PAZAPA-4460 file (N, C-alpha, C; in steps of 0.05 Angstrom, whole numbers, plus 32768, in hexadecimal, padded with zeros to 4 digits):
% residues 44
    n_x    n_y    n_z   ca_x   ca_y   ca_z    c_x    c_y    c_z   seq   type   mol
   880F   87B2   878E   881B   87CA   8799   881A   87E0   8784     1      M     A
   8813   87F8   878E   8810   880F   877C   882A   881E   877A     2      Y     A
   882E   882C   8764   8845   883D   8760   883C   885A   8760     3      K     A
   8847   8869   8772   8840   8885   8774   8852   8896   8762     4      L     A
   8845   88A6   8751   8854   88B8   873F   884E   88D4   8748     5      I     A
   8863   88E2   874F   8861   88FE   8758   8867   8910   8740     6      V     A
   8855   8920   8739   8859   8932   8722   886E   8947   8729     7      S     A
   8879   8954   8715   888D   8969   8719   8881   8980   8729     8      E     A
   8868   8987   8723   885B   899C   8732   8857   8995   874F     9      L     A
   884F   897C   8755   884C   8974   8771   8867   8974   877F    10      A     A
   887C   896B   8771   8896   896B   877D   889F   8988   8784    11      H     A
   889A   899A   8772   88A1   89B7   8777   8890   89C1   878F    12      K     A
   8877   89BA   8790   8866   89C2   87A7   8871   89B8   87C1    13      D     A
   8879   899F   87C2   8884   8993   87DA   889E   89A1   87E2    14      L     A
   88AF   89A7   87CE   88C8   89B5   87D3   88C2   89D1   87DF    15      D     A
   88AE   89DE   87D4   88A7   89F9   87DF   889C   89F7   87FB    16      N     A
   888D   89E3   8801   8882   89DF   881C   8899   89DA   8830    17      I     A
   88AB   89C8   8828   88C1   89C1   883A   88D3   89DA   883E    18      V     A
   88D8   89E9   8829   88E9   8A01   882B   88DB   8A16   883D    19      S     A
   88C1   8A19   883A   88B3   8A2C   884A   88B5   8A25   8868    20      Y     A
   88B0   8A0C   886E   88B2   8A03   888A   88CE   8A08   8895    21      I     A
   88E2   8A00   8886   88FD   8A02   8890   8907   8A1F   8892    22      A     A
   8901   8A2F   887E   890C   8A4A   887D   88FA   8A5F   888A    23      V     A
   88E1   8A61   8880   88CF   8A76   888A   88C6   8A71   88A7    24      Q     A
   88C2   8A58   88AE   88BA   8A51   88C9   88D2   8A4B   88DB    25      L     A
   88EA   8A4D   88CF   8904   8A48   88DE   8903   8A2E   88EE    26      A     A
   88FA   8A19   88E0   88F9   89FF   88EE   8904   89EA   88DB    27      N     A
   891F   89E7   88DB   892C   89D5   88C7   8926   89B7   88CB    28      P     A
   891D   89AF   88E2   8918   8992   88E6   88FB   898A   88DF    29      T     A
   88E9   899C   88E0   88CD   8996   88DA   88C8   898C   88BE    30      E     A
   88D6   8995   88A9   88D1   898A   888E   88D7   896C   888C    31      P     A
   88EA   8963   889B   88F0   8946   889B   88D9   8937   88A7    32      V     A
   88CE   8941   88BD   88B7   8935   88CB   889F   8935   88B8    33      I     A
   889B   894C   88AB   8884   894F   8898   8886   893A   8882    34      F     A
   889E   8938   8876   88A1   8925   8860   889E   8908   8869    35      L     A
   88A8   8902   8881   88A4   88E6   888B   8887   88E0   8890    36      M     A
   8878   88F3   889A   885B   88EF   889E   884D   88EC   8884    37      K     A
   8855   88FC   8870   8849   88FA   8856   884E   88DF   8849    38      L     A
   8866   88D6   884B   886D   88BB   8840   885E   88A5   884E    39      I     A
   885C   88A7   8868   884E   8893   8877   8830   8893   8870    40      N     A
   8825   88AA   886B   8809   88AC   8864   8804   889F   8849    41      A     A
   8817   88A2   8837   8814   8897   881C   8817   8879   881C    42      I     A
   882B   886F   882C   8831   8853   882D   881B   8843   883A    43      V     A
   880F   884E   884F   87FB   8840   885F   87E1   8840   8851    44      I     A
***
């Protein structure tokens, strides 16, 4: 099993993406869906 290490820069990028979707696109539920899809893509 592999261990995924997310760099500080990548973490900030993901935070910015989630914030953009929630605030700028006024869609507060979509970031959760986005993150779940991202996690599923990494795990599979």
